[in-house]
Each structure stands twice: as structure tokens, then as C-alpha cells.
Steps between C-alpha positions, in 0.01 A plus 500: 500500500354217710122558459439490873660154503315363204160667554480797267557324164282755317630796699342699777132608482432404141190709414302196388571320825401807700175530302418132548550540877277812507229326302495204738501727805176650368341155488600318817791396722501182709175300478556159658776250570649376176284262297170542685356752250572518132657837409546611139844665535650189659348278235620722213850483639486119528370479143780726373762279661344185362510652154870591541619172649524144357190288527594306818532828687141612474395559862629784718466554872584856605679572826670797664871441448755282337583309813131414551483372140794269571350384827179408324683332211681272748166412662349426163786268403468308825120476462518367147781249546446389861875524539706704747850538358579837338811571295631852454827654384796634689527882495130528415262761640128433526388736780529560872193328648551163665443265210660725239803549720524127550549446125737797457866424476663767717592336833610829656146637460345176635712395792333723762157357423560125504341252517331565170296267279626140497575276202668761282804424284717740304671449169743714303326721249597421139678176598344214312650219708304615809169434330526130590404606852150562370303179568157349550515646852528857372183711506652789309810673378486877556745721317531846358509485123787746527657528847472861609637548847790266422625756255307434176585132438371389160450129439566324171214380286630144528486522877146634507387227261668244724318639806166485319568146381608371839197651670265345243674163532457489879156660529658803669340840448724780366441840660668789319533816708488799263423760762817691414584383147147506356285774350736569211819547700692244291359612166203263489191546709585185695860389527422130453397578141871534416572145610228315315340340808177547695483469883222323686461802727612858431540776757502869406508824696704825536448672154172319448304766689641809327603636841224354718538183711371190322638162408364169370559130486382347177438145388235295318136513605514127579797544738365815659164336573674266749511799738119506509457181701662276763512746668257752366669840441843340478641849439329821593586868523310811612662754272615285210340605172441855629310673216718812499820295475342281234403806297856628519641161400262467207596848375868409538463190277307703248769769490779244445300371202366828353831692526714210370715528813660160451632597155741746661642299786789320332625809314494702821683225682768488233539879517558494877745211465695687230520820712589341833857392430776566750821320603373476863210280392588137565206336324150574381188293441191614313175379362275765349503797747617294797865561586752390763839672480774349720770695685780381727308559824179629645660814637560624146143416407373697802707802396369479145140482624555799730673711231221426251226585749666833578507574125145406416522131400364213710692173472531230762660169602374143548442364855656164416768640272607834648807550281273525192336826388130461420367679194144442377345821363138540391444334166368835375823691576607731218836490321576848637438380856714192440794707380470749783475223761792303362716809495433550873555130574835505319600810695399317821719202406793731421463686830442196719 
């Protein structure tokens, strides 16, 4: 019921993904460091994304993981603007490498590794008054469209419009991190579609690869070309754009489209919400098939997780919000599986 923490959105070993991987294995594996040789599978994936995304997001750079996508997005924003200040949100999570950790909002996770990147400020997510901190000094604002690790925090449309407006006003680039909330998790392929805005840079990962490791940072061709000079090869990766991972990702996007996966997300989310009702639940938050269910303390959550695991259901918690239960099943989960899982979860709550 957690899709391998947001990875298996179309389930495990979808036959079309497996076939795409096999077909690519028969052709070739690694050829050259990313970008040196043109490879058809990588280009087809980039074209597919460009077709699915708004016009300004027409150029993809494939990397190995979500944290690398965020690292590269921060570099791109600094390169374009010539500015150094970065604004992120409290309680955010953008990865565990040096730069990504620097813009993540969990001090407990960061304290042992300081000093981190300089010139970073934090604002409260979904608090409009804080947006005045965005200025002509700010290279970028990086935020999750829906905060995941903070316990599924969903912003208002007014707030997201205000963020977009303030960034445009100050010449600040808006980076939306959809590594966890993208790929249909919220009911639209990309979560930002629900808020009526378009970021300057988008990062995706996790479910993007259909089970294989791949991520991307995406912007306009004009912006991305700044990485080609001063210095040359402003961003480079050996394994980014791996043809097998790209084949798996391309098949994943095709499956979401062909099987009308997104059409089922909201109804399945509503079904789970209707079934998981119990007096011990303090609060719940949901968008699509992305749930956080609050209990009085993390010990109860741990007991629920353990009971469920022993009875055949995998649920989890959030690192930055451990008294919330994490539920995020594959988007392809059946109604029968939902009912069976929710029955076990309710039993876990009752026995915890």
C-alpha cells in the first residue's frame, strides 16, 4: 500500500514494462557518457515528455535519482540568474545529497552534516505572507507541489498562484519537485496541473522509471542550453539517460495513457478514505492516492505498521512526520485489493 515509497505506481513488473526492458537489453546497454552520442530510446522518452508537458517545459535532462535531479535544478537556476540565494520550505524533503539536503527542511536530518550550502532561506509552506522574502536576490524557489515527507501537505490554489506571481515579478525561477507527487499520484499526471501554474523547472523521479532508477530535470530548451557553455558541460553524468531505464520509463508513460490509469485515481482514493474511518484517527489528508493519517504518537503508528506487515499489507510512516501513517498504493490497485487492505489496516488500528 505504499508502492515502494512512490515508485511502483503501475504495480510490480507490468508486462509491458518488462517487455520494453527485454527489448532494449537485446539492443544495447551503456554506450557513452550522457549526451555524447544520440540514442533513440532516450530521445523518444524526451519527446514523449515534451508532448505531455506545457510548452515551456520542452527539454529534459535524464539523471539517476530524484536527489540528482534537484541538485542539477539548483545549478541551472544559479547559472541562468547569476544569483546565489535559494528559498525552500520548512518541513520539505528534496533528497539526501549535499545540495538537496541543504534545501530540505528537516533540521534533525541535517545537523550532523553542517556546514551545508550557504545563502538558503526557509519559508512556511502555504503561508502567503512569507512570499515577500522572495526578492531580486533570489535565484530560485524550490518546493514540492504537494509536500510528501511532511505528511501530505496540500497547498491552496491561491497560494500556488501567489508563488508563481512573486517569482515572475522578481525574476526568480520556480522549481517544482514532483519526485514523489508526480506520475499520476495526485490524479493528474503532474500535480502542478491541478493548480493552474507552470514551473520554470520541473523535477521528476521515483515512479517515472516503472521500477528502474531514473529521474529528470526539465525546463525550456533556451534555459537548458545555458549548461552547454561557460563552462562547457555545466552538468554531466555517466549513467544518466541509461537506455534500459529510458525504455522502462517510456513504457510506463505509455501504460498510464493507454490503460486510462489516471481516470481511476480519484475514485480509488475516495474508496480508501470512506473505508478507513476509526475513532483513533486524529486527522487525515489526501490528494488522489496520496494519504497521511495522523495518530496520537509515533509508537501507535509503528505498531500499526508492524501489525499490517505481519498480516500481508505494507504501510509506512513519514521521516519528518512519524505520527502519520503513509498510504500510497499503486494507481492500478483493484477494488478487491483496496477492501482487503483496508480491512487489515482497520484491524491494525483496533489492535494497536
